[in-house]
ZAKE-335365 format. One record per residue: residue number from 0; residue in one letter; x, z, y of N, C-alpha, C in turn. Coordinates in steps of 0.2 Angstrom, whole numbers. Each point is the difference from the previous one (the first is absolute). Example, Ala and Ser with C-alpha at 12.3 -4.5 7.8 and 13.67 -1.06 7.14 Angstrom:
<sites>
site n: 0	res: A	n.x: 66	n.z: 39	n.y: -28	ca.x: -4	ca.z: 0	ca.y: 6	c.x: 4	c.z: 0	c.y: 6
site n: 1	res: S	n.x: -2	n.z: -4	n.y: 5	ca.x: 4	ca.z: 1	ca.y: 6	c.x: -4	c.z: 3	c.y: 5
</sites>
This chain:
<sites>
site n: 0	res: M	n.x: 689	n.z: -507	n.y: -174	ca.x: 1	ca.z: 8	ca.y: 1	c.x: 6	c.z: 0	c.y: 0
site n: 1	res: S	n.x: 2	n.z: 7	n.y: 1	ca.x: 6	ca.z: 1	ca.y: 0	c.x: 1	c.z: 8	c.y: -3
site n: 2	res: Y	n.x: 7	n.z: 2	n.y: 0	ca.x: 2	ca.z: 6	ca.y: -3	c.x: 4	c.z: 4	c.y: 3
site n: 3	res: L	n.x: -3	n.z: 5	n.y: 3	ca.x: 5	ca.z: 6	ca.y: 1	c.x: 4	c.z: 5	c.y: -6
site n: 4	res: I	n.x: 7	n.z: -2	n.y: 1	ca.x: 5	ca.z: 5	ca.y: -3	c.x: 1	c.z: 8	c.y: 1
site n: 5	res: D	n.x: -1	n.z: 3	n.y: -3	ca.x: 1	ca.z: 6	ca.y: -1	c.x: 7	c.z: 4	c.y: -1
site n: 6	res: S	n.x: 3	n.z: 3	n.y: 4	ca.x: 7	ca.z: 1	ca.y: -2	c.x: 3	c.z: 2	c.y: -7
site n: 7	res: N	n.x: -5	n.z: 5	n.y: -4	ca.x: 1	ca.z: 0	ca.y: -6	c.x: 0	c.z: -5	c.y: -5
site n: 8	res: V	n.x: -2	n.z: -8	n.y: 2	ca.x: 1	ca.z: -4	ca.y: -4	c.x: 6	c.z: -1	c.y: 0
site n: 9	res: L	n.x: 3	n.z: -2	n.y: 5	ca.x: 8	ca.z: -2	ca.y: 1	c.x: 5	c.z: 5	c.y: -2
site n: 10	res: I	n.x: -1	n.z: 6	n.y: 1	ca.x: 5	ca.z: 6	ca.y: -2	c.x: -2	c.z: 2	c.y: -8
site n: 11	res: T	n.x: -4	n.z: -1	n.y: -1	ca.x: -1	ca.z: -1	ca.y: -8	c.x: 2	c.z: -5	c.y: -4
site n: 12	res: A	n.x: -1	n.z: -5	n.y: 3	ca.x: 4	ca.z: -6	ca.y: -3	c.x: 7	c.z: 0	c.y: 0
site n: 13	res: K	n.x: 2	n.z: 1	n.y: 5	ca.x: 8	ca.z: -1	ca.y: 2	c.x: 3	c.z: 6	c.y: -5
site n: 14	res: N	n.x: -3	n.z: 6	n.y: -1	ca.x: 3	ca.z: 7	ca.y: -3	c.x: -1	c.z: -1	c.y: -8
site n: 15	res: F	n.x: -6	n.z: -4	n.y: -1	ca.x: -1	ca.z: -1	ca.y: -9	c.x: 1	c.z: -7	c.y: -2
site n: 16	res: Y	n.x: -6	n.z: -4	n.y: -1	ca.x: -2	ca.z: -5	ca.y: -3	c.x: 3	c.z: -6	c.y: 2
site n: 17	res: Y	n.x: -1	n.z: -1	n.y: 7	ca.x: 5	ca.z: -5	ca.y: 4	c.x: 5	c.z: 0	c.y: 3
site n: 18	res: D	n.x: 6	n.z: 4	n.y: -4	ca.x: 5	ca.z: 1	ca.y: 6	c.x: 2	c.z: -7	c.y: 1
site n: 19	res: P	n.x: 4	n.z: 0	n.y: 5	ca.x: 3	ca.z: -6	ca.y: 2	c.x: 6	c.z: -4	c.y: -4
site n: 20	res: S	n.x: 1	n.z: 6	n.y: -3	ca.x: 8	ca.z: -4	ca.y: -3	c.x: -4	c.z: -3	c.y: -7
site n: 21	res: I	n.x: -6	n.z: 4	n.y: -2	ca.x: -2	ca.z: -4	ca.y: -6	c.x: -6	c.z: -5	c.y: 0
site n: 22	res: C	n.x: -3	n.z: 1	n.y: 7	ca.x: -6	ca.z: -4	ca.y: -2	c.x: 0	c.z: -3	c.y: 8
site n: 23	res: P	n.x: 5	n.z: -5	n.y: 2	ca.x: 0	ca.z: -3	ca.y: 9	c.x: -5	c.z: -4	c.y: -1
site n: 24	res: G	n.x: -4	n.z: -2	n.y: -4	ca.x: -7	ca.z: -4	ca.y: 0	c.x: -5	c.z: 2	c.y: 2
site n: 25	res: F	n.x: 0	n.z: 6	n.y: 0	ca.x: -5	ca.z: 4	ca.y: 4	c.x: -1	c.z: 1	c.y: 8
site n: 26	res: W	n.x: 8	n.z: 1	n.y: 2	ca.x: 1	ca.z: 1	ca.y: 6	c.x: -1	c.z: -7	c.y: 4
site n: 27	res: E	n.x: 2	n.z: -5	n.y: -4	ca.x: 1	ca.z: -8	ca.y: 2	c.x: -9	c.z: -3	c.y: 1
site n: 28	res: W	n.x: -5	n.z: 4	n.y: -5	ca.x: -6	ca.z: -2	ca.y: 0	c.x: -4	c.z: 4	c.y: 7
site n: 29	res: M	n.x: 3	n.z: 6	n.y: 0	ca.x: -3	ca.z: 5	ca.y: 6	c.x: 3	c.z: -3	c.y: 6
site n: 30	res: E	n.x: 5	n.z: -4	n.y: 3	ca.x: 3	ca.z: -2	ca.y: 4	c.x: -4	c.z: -6	c.y: 1
site n: 31	res: Y	n.x: -1	n.z: -4	n.y: -3	ca.x: -4	ca.z: -7	ca.y: 0	c.x: -8	c.z: 2	c.y: 2
site n: 32	res: S	n.x: -3	n.z: 7	n.y: -5	ca.x: -7	ca.z: 0	ca.y: 2	c.x: 0	c.z: 5	c.y: 9
site n: 33	res: F	n.x: 5	n.z: 2	n.y: 1	ca.x: 0	ca.z: 3	ca.y: 6	c.x: 0	c.z: -7	c.y: 6
site n: 34	res: N	n.x: 5	n.z: -4	n.y: -1	ca.x: -1	ca.z: -6	ca.y: 4	c.x: -4	c.z: -4	c.y: 0
site n: 35	res: S	n.x: -5	n.z: 0	n.y: -5	ca.x: -6	ca.z: -5	ca.y: 1	c.x: -5	c.z: 4	c.y: 2
site n: 36	res: S	n.x: -1	n.z: 6	n.y: 2	ca.x: -4	ca.z: 4	ca.y: 3	c.x: -5	c.z: 0	c.y: -7
site n: 37	res: K	n.x: 2	n.z: 1	n.y: -6	ca.x: -4	ca.z: 3	ca.y: -5	c.x: -1	c.z: 7	c.y: -1
site n: 38	res: I	n.x: 4	n.z: 3	n.y: 2	ca.x: 3	ca.z: 7	ca.y: -1	c.x: 4	c.z: 2	c.y: 7
site n: 39	res: K	n.x: -3	n.z: 5	n.y: 3	ca.x: 3	ca.z: 3	ca.y: 6	c.x: 1	c.z: 8	c.y: -2
site n: 40	res: S	n.x: 2	n.z: 3	n.y: 6	ca.x: -1	ca.z: 8	ca.y: 1	c.x: -2	c.z: 2	c.y: 6
site n: 41	res: I	n.x: 4	n.z: 6	n.y: 2	ca.x: -1	ca.z: 4	ca.y: 7	c.x: 7	c.z: 2	c.y: 2
site n: 42	res: D	n.x: -1	n.z: 1	n.y: 9	ca.x: 7	ca.z: 5	ca.y: 2	c.x: 0	c.z: 5	c.y: -4
site n: 43	res: L	n.x: -4	n.z: 3	n.y: -2	ca.x: 2	ca.z: 8	ca.y: -3	c.x: 3	c.z: -1	c.y: -6
site n: 44	res: V	n.x: -3	n.z: -3	n.y: -4	ca.x: 4	ca.z: -3	ca.y: -7	c.x: 6	c.z: -1	c.y: 1
site n: 45	res: K	n.x: 3	n.z: -6	n.y: 5	ca.x: 4	ca.z: -3	ca.y: 2	c.x: 8	c.z: 7	c.y: 1
site n: 46	res: R	n.x: -4	n.z: 3	n.y: 3	ca.x: 4	ca.z: 6	ca.y: 5	c.x: 2	c.z: 6	c.y: -7
site n: 47	res: E	n.x: -6	n.z: 1	n.y: -2	ca.x: 1	ca.z: 4	ca.y: -8	c.x: 6	c.z: -2	c.y: -4
site n: 48	res: L	n.x: -1	n.z: -8	n.y: -1	ca.x: 7	ca.z: -2	ca.y: -4	c.x: 6	c.z: 0	c.y: 3
site n: 49	res: E	n.x: 1	n.z: -3	n.y: 5	ca.x: 7	ca.z: 2	ca.y: 4	c.x: 2	c.z: 6	c.y: 1
site n: 50	res: K	n.x: -3	n.z: 6	n.y: 0	ca.x: 2	ca.z: 7	ca.y: 1	c.x: 8	c.z: 1	c.y: -3
site n: 51	res: Q	n.x: 0	n.z: -2	n.y: -7	ca.x: 6	ca.z: 0	ca.y: -4	c.x: 5	c.z: -7	c.y: 1
site n: 52	res: K	n.x: 3	n.z: 2	n.y: 5	ca.x: 4	ca.z: -6	ca.y: 3	c.x: 4	c.z: -5	c.y: -6
site n: 53	res: K	n.x: 3	n.z: 5	n.y: -4	ca.x: 5	ca.z: -5	ca.y: -5	c.x: -5	c.z: -2	c.y: -5
site n: 54	res: D	n.x: -7	n.z: 1	n.y: -2	ca.x: -4	ca.z: 0	ca.y: -6	c.x: -1	c.z: -7	c.y: 0
site n: 55	res: T	n.x: 1	n.z: -3	n.y: -8	ca.x: 0	ca.z: -6	ca.y: -1	c.x: -6	c.z: -4	c.y: 3
site n: 56	res: L	n.x: -6	n.z: 3	n.y: 2	ca.x: -7	ca.z: -2	ca.y: 2	c.x: 2	c.z: -1	c.y: 8
site n: 57	res: A	n.x: 3	n.z: 6	n.y: 4	ca.x: 0	ca.z: -2	ca.y: 6	c.x: 6	c.z: -4	c.y: 2
site n: 58	res: V	n.x: 4	n.z: -2	n.y: -5	ca.x: 5	ca.z: -6	ca.y: 2	c.x: -4	c.z: -5	c.y: 1
site n: 59	res: W	n.x: -3	n.z: -2	n.y: -7	ca.x: -3	ca.z: -6	ca.y: -3	c.x: -6	c.z: -1	c.y: 8
site n: 60	res: L	n.x: -3	n.z: 5	n.y: 2	ca.x: -4	ca.z: -2	ca.y: 7	c.x: 5	c.z: 0	c.y: 6
site n: 61	res: R	n.x: 5	n.z: 0	n.y: 1	ca.x: 4	ca.z: 0	ca.y: 6	c.x: 3	c.z: -7	c.y: -1
site n: 62	res: E	n.x: 1	n.z: -2	n.y: -7	ca.x: 4	ca.z: -7	ca.y: 1	c.x: -7	c.z: -4	c.y: 1
site n: 63	res: K	n.x: -6	n.z: 1	n.y: -3	ca.x: -4	ca.z: -6	ca.y: 2	c.x: -2	c.z: 0	c.y: 6
site n: 64	res: K	n.x: 0	n.z: 5	n.y: 4	ca.x: -2	ca.z: 1	ca.y: 6	c.x: -6	c.z: -5	c.y: 5
site n: 65	res: Q	n.x: -5	n.z: 1	n.y: -5	ca.x: -8	ca.z: -1	ca.y: 1	c.x: -4	c.z: 5	c.y: 2
site n: 66	res: N	n.x: 0	n.z: 0	n.y: 5	ca.x: -4	ca.z: 4	ca.y: 3	c.x: -9	c.z: -2	c.y: -1
site n: 67	res: H	n.x: 0	n.z: -5	n.y: -1	ca.x: -8	ca.z: -3	ca.y: 1	c.x: -1	c.z: 4	c.y: -7
site n: 68	res: W	n.x: 3	n.z: 0	n.y: -5	ca.x: -2	ca.z: 4	ca.y: -7	c.x: -5	c.z: 5	c.y: 2
site n: 69	res: F	n.x: 2	n.z: 4	n.y: 6	ca.x: -5	ca.z: 7	ca.y: 0	c.x: -3	c.z: -2	c.y: 8
site n: 70	res: A	n.x: -7	n.z: 4	n.y: -3	ca.x: -5	ca.z: -2	ca.y: 7	c.x: 2	c.z: 7	c.y: 3
site n: 71	res: E	n.x: -2	n.z: 0	n.y: 7	ca.x: 2	ca.z: 5	ca.y: 4	c.x: -8	c.z: 5	c.y: 0
site n: 72	res: S	n.x: 3	n.z: 7	n.y: 0	ca.x: -7	ca.z: 6	ca.y: 0	c.x: -3	c.z: 0	c.y: 7
site n: 73	res: D	n.x: 3	n.z: -3	n.y: 6	ca.x: -2	ca.z: 1	ca.y: 5	c.x: -6	c.z: -3	c.y: 3
site n: 74	res: D	n.x: -5	n.z: -3	n.y: -4	ca.x: -5	ca.z: -5	ca.y: 3	c.x: -6	c.z: 5	c.y: -1
site n: 75	res: F	n.x: -4	n.z: -2	n.y: 5	ca.x: -6	ca.z: 5	ca.y: 3	c.x: -5	c.z: 1	c.y: -6
site n: 76	res: H	n.x: -1	n.z: -6	n.y: -4	ca.x: -4	ca.z: 2	ca.y: -7	c.x: 2	c.z: 4	c.y: -5
site n: 77	res: V	n.x: 7	n.z: -1	n.y: 0	ca.x: 4	ca.z: 4	ca.y: -7	c.x: -1	c.z: 7	c.y: 3
site n: 78	res: I	n.x: 2	n.z: 4	n.y: 5	ca.x: 1	ca.z: 5	ca.y: 3	c.x: -8	c.z: 2	c.y: 0
site n: 79	res: E	n.x: -6	n.z: -3	n.y: 1	ca.x: -5	ca.z: 1	ca.y: 0	c.x: -3	c.z: 3	c.y: -8
site n: 80	res: K	n.x: 3	n.z: -5	n.y: -3	ca.x: -2	ca.z: 2	ca.y: -10	c.x: 4	c.z: 5	c.y: -1
site n: 81	res: F	n.x: 6	n.z: 1	n.y: 3	ca.x: 5	ca.z: 6	ca.y: -3	c.x: -5	c.z: 5	c.y: 4
site n: 82	res: R	n.x: -2	n.z: 1	n.y: 4	ca.x: -4	ca.z: 7	ca.y: 2	c.x: -7	c.z: 2	c.y: -3
site n: 83	res: E	n.x: -1	n.z: -6	n.y: -3	ca.x: -7	ca.z: 0	ca.y: -6	c.x: 3	c.z: 3	c.y: -6
site n: 84	res: V	n.x: 5	n.z: -2	n.y: -1	ca.x: 3	ca.z: 2	ca.y: -7	c.x: 1	c.z: 8	c.y: 0
site n: 85	res: Q	n.x: 5	n.z: 2	n.y: 8	ca.x: 2	ca.z: 7	ca.y: -1	c.x: -6	c.z: 3	c.y: 3
site n: 86	res: E	n.x: -7	n.z: -1	n.y: 2	ca.x: -5	ca.z: 4	ca.y: 0	c.x: -2	c.z: 0	c.y: -6
site n: 87	res: Y	n.x: 0	n.z: -3	n.y: -3	ca.x: -4	ca.z: 0	ca.y: -8	c.x: 4	c.z: 4	c.y: -5
site n: 88	res: V	n.x: 7	n.z: 1	n.y: 0	ca.x: 4	ca.z: 3	ca.y: -3	c.x: 1	c.z: 8	c.y: 1
site n: 89	res: M	n.x: 0	n.z: 1	n.y: 8	ca.x: -1	ca.z: 7	ca.y: 1	c.x: -7	c.z: 3	c.y: -1
site n: 90	res: S	n.x: -5	n.z: -3	n.y: -2	ca.x: -6	ca.z: 4	ca.y: -1	c.x: 0	c.z: 0	c.y: -8
site n: 91	res: Q	n.x: 5	n.z: -3	n.y: -4	ca.x: -2	ca.z: 2	ca.y: -7	c.x: 3	c.z: 6	c.y: -4
site n: 92	res: G	n.x: 3	n.z: 4	n.y: 4	ca.x: 1	ca.z: 7	ca.y: -3	c.x: 7	c.z: 0	c.y: -3
site n: 93	res: Y	n.x: 4	n.z: -7	n.y: 1	ca.x: 7	ca.z: 2	ca.y: -3	c.x: 4	c.z: 7	c.y: 3
site n: 94	res: M	n.x: 5	n.z: 1	n.y: -3	ca.x: 4	ca.z: 5	ca.y: 1	c.x: 4	c.z: -2	c.y: 7
site n: 95	res: P	n.x: 2	n.z: 4	n.y: 4	ca.x: 4	ca.z: 0	ca.y: 7	c.x: 7	c.z: -4	c.y: -2
site n: 96	res: A	n.x: 3	n.z: 0	n.y: -6	ca.x: 7	ca.z: -2	ca.y: -2	c.x: -2	c.z: -7	c.y: -2
site n: 97	res: A	n.x: -4	n.z: -2	n.y: -3	ca.x: -2	ca.z: -6	ca.y: -1	c.x: -2	c.z: -5	c.y: 5
site n: 98	res: L	n.x: -4	n.z: 5	n.y: 6	ca.x: -1	ca.z: -4	ca.y: 7	c.x: 5	c.z: -1	c.y: 3
site n: 99	res: D	n.x: 5	n.z: 3	n.y: 0	ca.x: 6	ca.z: 1	ca.y: 4	c.x: 3	c.z: -6	c.y: -4
site n: 100	res: D	n.x: 2	n.z: 0	n.y: -7	ca.x: 5	ca.z: -6	ca.y: -4	c.x: -3	c.z: -8	c.y: 3
site n: 101	res: F	n.x: -9	n.z: 1	n.y: -1	ca.x: -2	ca.z: -6	ca.y: 0	c.x: 1	c.z: -5	c.y: 8
site n: 102	res: F	n.x: 0	n.z: 5	n.y: 5	ca.x: -1	ca.z: -1	ca.y: 7	c.x: 7	c.z: -1	c.y: 2
site n: 103	res: R	n.x: 6	n.z: 2	n.y: -3	ca.x: 7	ca.z: 1	ca.y: 4	c.x: 1	c.z: -8	c.y: 3
site n: 104	res: E	n.x: 3	n.z: 0	n.y: 6	ca.x: 1	ca.z: -6	ca.y: 3	c.x: 3	c.z: -6	c.y: -4
site n: 105	res: E	n.x: 4	n.z: 2	n.y: -5	ca.x: 2	ca.z: -6	ca.y: -2	c.x: -4	c.z: -2	c.y: -6
site n: 106	res: V	n.x: -4	n.z: 3	n.y: -3	ca.x: -4	ca.z: -3	ca.y: -6	c.x: -4	c.z: -3	c.y: 2
site n: 107	res: A	n.x: 0	n.z: -6	n.y: -4	ca.x: -5	ca.z: -6	ca.y: 1	c.x: -6	c.z: -1	c.y: -3
site n: 108	res: D	n.x: -1	n.z: 4	n.y: -5	ca.x: -6	ca.z: 2	ca.y: -4	c.x: -7	c.z: -3	c.y: 4
site n: 109	res: P	n.x: 0	n.z: 5	n.y: 5	ca.x: -7	ca.z: -1	ca.y: 4	c.x: -2	c.z: -5	c.y: 4
site n: 110	res: W	n.x: 7	n.z: -3	n.y: 3	ca.x: 2	ca.z: -7	ca.y: 4	c.x: -1	c.z: -6	c.y: -4
site n: 111	res: L	n.x: 2	n.z: -1	n.y: -8	ca.x: -4	ca.z: -4	ca.y: -5	c.x: -5	c.z: 0	c.y: 1
site n: 112	res: I	n.x: -3	n.z: 5	n.y: -1	ca.x: -10	ca.z: -1	ca.y: -2	c.x: -1	c.z: -4	c.y: 7
site n: 113	res: A	n.x: 1	n.z: 4	n.y: 6	ca.x: -3	ca.z: -2	ca.y: 7	c.x: 1	c.z: -8	c.y: 1
site n: 114	res: H	n.x: 6	n.z: -2	n.y: -3	ca.x: 2	ca.z: -9	ca.y: -1	c.x: -6	c.z: -3	c.y: -4
site n: 115	res: G	n.x: 1	n.z: 4	n.y: -7	ca.x: -5	ca.z: -3	ca.y: -4	c.x: -7	c.z: -2	c.y: 3
site n: 116	res: M	n.x: -2	n.z: 5	n.y: 3	ca.x: -7	ca.z: 2	ca.y: 3	c.x: -1	c.z: -6	c.y: 6
site n: 117	res: V	n.x: 7	n.z: -1	n.y: 5	ca.x: -2	ca.z: -5	ca.y: 4	c.x: 0	c.z: -7	c.y: -2
site n: 118	res: S	n.x: 4	n.z: -1	n.y: -4	ca.x: 3	ca.z: -7	ca.y: -3	c.x: -3	c.z: -2	c.y: -6
site n: 119	res: G	n.x: -5	n.z: 4	n.y: -4	ca.x: -2	ca.z: -1	ca.y: -8	c.x: 4	c.z: -2	c.y: -2
site n: 120	res: D	n.x: 7	n.z: 1	n.y: 1	ca.x: 6	ca.z: 1	ca.y: -7	c.x: 0	c.z: 3	c.y: -5
site n: 121	res: T	n.x: 3	n.z: -2	n.y: -6	ca.x: 0	ca.z: 5	ca.y: -5	c.x: 6	c.z: 3	c.y: 0
site n: 122	res: I	n.x: 1	n.z: 7	n.y: -2	ca.x: 6	ca.z: 4	ca.y: 0	c.x: 3	c.z: 1	c.y: -6
site n: 123	res: V	n.x: 6	n.z: -1	n.y: -1	ca.x: 4	ca.z: -1	ca.y: -6	c.x: 2	c.z: 7	c.y: -1
site n: 124	res: T	n.x: -1	n.z: 4	n.y: -4	ca.x: 4	ca.z: 7	ca.y: -1	c.x: 1	c.z: 2	c.y: -7
site n: 125	res: L	n.x: 3	n.z: 5	n.y: -1	ca.x: 0	ca.z: 2	ca.y: -9	c.x: -4	c.z: 8	c.y: 3
site n: 126	res: E	n.x: -3	n.z: 2	n.y: 3	ca.x: -5	ca.z: 5	ca.y: 1	c.x: -7	c.z: -1	c.y: -4
site n: 127	res: K	n.x: -1	n.z: 4	n.y: -1	ca.x: -6	ca.z: 1	ca.y: -7	c.x: -6	c.z: 6	c.y: 6
site n: 128	res: P	n.x: -6	n.z: -2	n.y: -2	ca.x: -6	ca.z: 4	ca.y: 3	c.x: 1	c.z: 4	c.y: -3
site n: 129	res: K	n.x: -1	n.z: 7	n.y: 2	ca.x: 0	ca.z: 7	ca.y: -3	c.x: -9	c.z: 3	c.y: 2
site n: 130	res: P	n.x: 0	n.z: 4	n.y: -4	ca.x: -8	ca.z: 4	ca.y: -1	c.x: -1	c.z: 4	c.y: 7
site n: 131	res: A	n.x: -6	n.z: -2	n.y: 2	ca.x: -1	ca.z: 4	ca.y: 8	c.x: 0	c.z: 8	c.y: -1
site n: 132	res: N	n.x: 2	n.z: 3	n.y: -4	ca.x: 2	ca.z: 7	ca.y: 0	c.x: 7	c.z: 0	c.y: 1
site n: 133	res: T	n.x: 4	n.z: -4	n.y: 1	ca.x: 6	ca.z: 0	ca.y: 2	c.x: 4	c.z: 1	c.y: 5
site n: 134	res: K	n.x: 1	n.z: 5	n.y: 4	ca.x: 2	ca.z: 3	ca.y: 6	c.x: 7	c.z: 1	c.y: 1
site n: 135	res: K	n.x: 3	n.z: -2	n.y: -3	ca.x: 7	ca.z: 3	ca.y: -1	c.x: 5	c.z: -8	c.y: 4
site n: 136	res: S	n.x: -3	n.z: -5	n.y: 0	ca.x: 2	ca.z: -5	ca.y: 3	c.x: -5	c.z: -5	c.y: 2
site n: 137	res: V	n.x: 2	n.z: -4	n.y: 6	ca.x: -6	ca.z: -5	ca.y: 0	c.x: 2	c.z: -7	c.y: -4
site n: 138	res: P	n.x: -4	n.z: -1	n.y: -4	ca.x: -1	ca.z: -6	ca.y: -4	c.x: 0	c.z: -6	c.y: 3
site n: 139	res: M	n.x: 5	n.z: -4	n.y: 2	ca.x: -1	ca.z: -7	ca.y: 3	c.x: -7	c.z: -3	c.y: -2
site n: 140	res: A	n.x: 2	n.z: -3	n.y: -7	ca.x: -4	ca.z: -3	ca.y: -3	c.x: -8	c.z: 2	c.y: -2
site n: 141	res: S	n.x: 0	n.z: 7	n.y: 1	ca.x: -7	ca.z: 1	ca.y: 2	c.x: -3	c.z: -1	c.y: 6
site n: 142	res: L	n.x: 3	n.z: 0	n.y: 5	ca.x: -3	ca.z: -2	ca.y: 7	c.x: 0	c.z: -7	c.y: 1
site n: 143	res: C	n.x: 4	n.z: -4	n.y: -4	ca.x: -2	ca.z: -8	ca.y: 0	c.x: -6	c.z: 1	c.y: -3
site n: 144	res: E	n.x: -3	n.z: 3	n.y: -5	ca.x: -7	ca.z: -3	ca.y: -3	c.x: -4	c.z: 4	c.y: 6
site n: 145	res: H	n.x: 0	n.z: 7	n.y: 2	ca.x: -5	ca.z: 1	ca.y: 5	c.x: 2	c.z: -5	c.y: 6
site n: 146	res: F	n.x: 2	n.z: -3	n.y: 1	ca.x: 1	ca.z: -5	ca.y: 7	c.x: -1	c.z: -7	c.y: -4
site n: 147	res: G	n.x: -1	n.z: -1	n.y: -5	ca.x: -2	ca.z: -7	ca.y: -2	c.x: 7	c.z: -4	c.y: 0
site n: 148	res: V	n.x: 6	n.z: 2	n.y: 1	ca.x: 6	ca.z: -3	ca.y: 0	c.x: 3	c.z: -3	c.y: -7
site n: 149	res: S	n.x: 0	n.z: -5	n.y: -3	ca.x: 3	ca.z: -1	ca.y: -6	c.x: 6	c.z: 2	c.y: 1
site n: 150	res: Y	n.x: 2	n.z: 1	n.y: -7	ca.x: 6	ca.z: 1	ca.y: -2	c.x: 2	c.z: -1	c.y: -8
site n: 151	res: I	n.x: 6	n.z: -3	n.y: 0	ca.x: 4	ca.z: -2	ca.y: -7	c.x: 7	c.z: 2	c.y: -1
site n: 152	res: D	n.x: 1	n.z: 0	n.y: -6	ca.x: 9	ca.z: 3	ca.y: -1	c.x: 2	c.z: -6	c.y: 0
site n: 153	res: T	n.x: 7	n.z: 0	n.y: -1	ca.x: 6	ca.z: -5	ca.y: 0	c.x: -2	c.z: -4	c.y: -5
site n: 154	res: F	n.x: -2	n.z: 1	n.y: -6	ca.x: 0	ca.z: -4	ca.y: -7	c.x: -6	c.z: -4	c.y: 2
site n: 155	res: N	n.x: -5	n.z: 3	n.y: 2	ca.x: -7	ca.z: -6	ca.y: 2	c.x: 2	c.z: -5	c.y: 6
site n: 156	res: L	n.x: 4	n.z: 3	n.y: 3	ca.x: -1	ca.z: -4	ca.y: 7	c.x: 8	c.z: -6	c.y: -4
site n: 157	res: L	n.x: 3	n.z: 1	n.y: -5	ca.x: 4	ca.z: -7	ca.y: -3	c.x: -5	c.z: -5	c.y: -4
site n: 158	res: R	n.x: -4	n.z: 5	n.y: -4	ca.x: -5	ca.z: -3	ca.y: -2	c.x: -4	c.z: -5	c.y: 3
site n: 159	res: Q	n.x: -2	n.z: 1	n.y: 6	ca.x: -4	ca.z: -4	ca.y: 5	c.x: 5	c.z: -6	c.y: 1
site n: 160	res: F	n.x: 4	n.z: 3	n.y: 1	ca.x: 5	ca.z: -7	ca.y: 3	c.x: 2	c.z: -3	c.y: -5
site n: 161	res: N	n.x: -1	n.z: 0	n.y: -7	ca.x: 5	ca.z: -3	ca.y: -6	c.x: 6	c.z: 0	c.y: -1
site n: 162	res: A	n.x: 5	n.z: 5	n.y: 5	ca.x: 6	ca.z: 3	ca.y: 0	c.x: 3	c.z: 0	c.y: -7
site n: 163	res: S	n.x: 6	n.z: -4	n.y: 0	ca.x: 2	ca.z: 3	ca.y: -6	c.x: 9	c.z: -1	c.y: 1
site n: 164	res: F	n.x: 3	n.z: 5	n.y: -3	ca.x: 8	ca.z: -1	ca.y: 1	c.x: 3	c.z: -2	c.y: -8
site n: 165	res: H	n.x: 4	n.z: -5	n.y: 1	ca.x: 3	ca.z: -2	ca.y: -6	c.x: 7	c.z: 0	c.y: -1
site n: 166	res: L	n.x: 4	n.z: 2	n.y: -4	ca.x: 6	ca.z: -1	ca.y: -2	c.x: 3	c.z: -5	c.y: 1
site n: 167	res: K	n.x: 6	n.z: -2	n.y: 4	ca.x: 4	ca.z: -5	ca.y: 0	c.x: 2	c.z: -2	c.y: -6
</sites>
């Protein structure tokens, strides 16, 4: 089994509890896990992370030069599943602004779900399911549940791998 990393996992880790200046072990673990194919992500997540060229995370990714960490979304089967996600979401009565936001070209969420549907990989995200009557945003976790795609948060991922970061 492999895991697909959502951008919010890396962004939140960098900005809060795993800032690279205070917890470099987390980033070393991420690099090891990406390189050993235990975790991966997708091209749209990479693009989202690299938007802020001087951001610590964007610099980290550029320094690693590891394009194999990110699966391409131009695969026929992924595109087919993306369309399935799109049709379902469009039929659920979400507000137009929520649909516009969810299907923006640079938003990875529907593509992560499509990749998960094709590969059977578990998505790692900080998003949580929302009640069915929530129509102001499209909740990725709720869609994962609908399409049978497993998802977990960062901390459960770390527990599954028995990851720990020790003070030197």
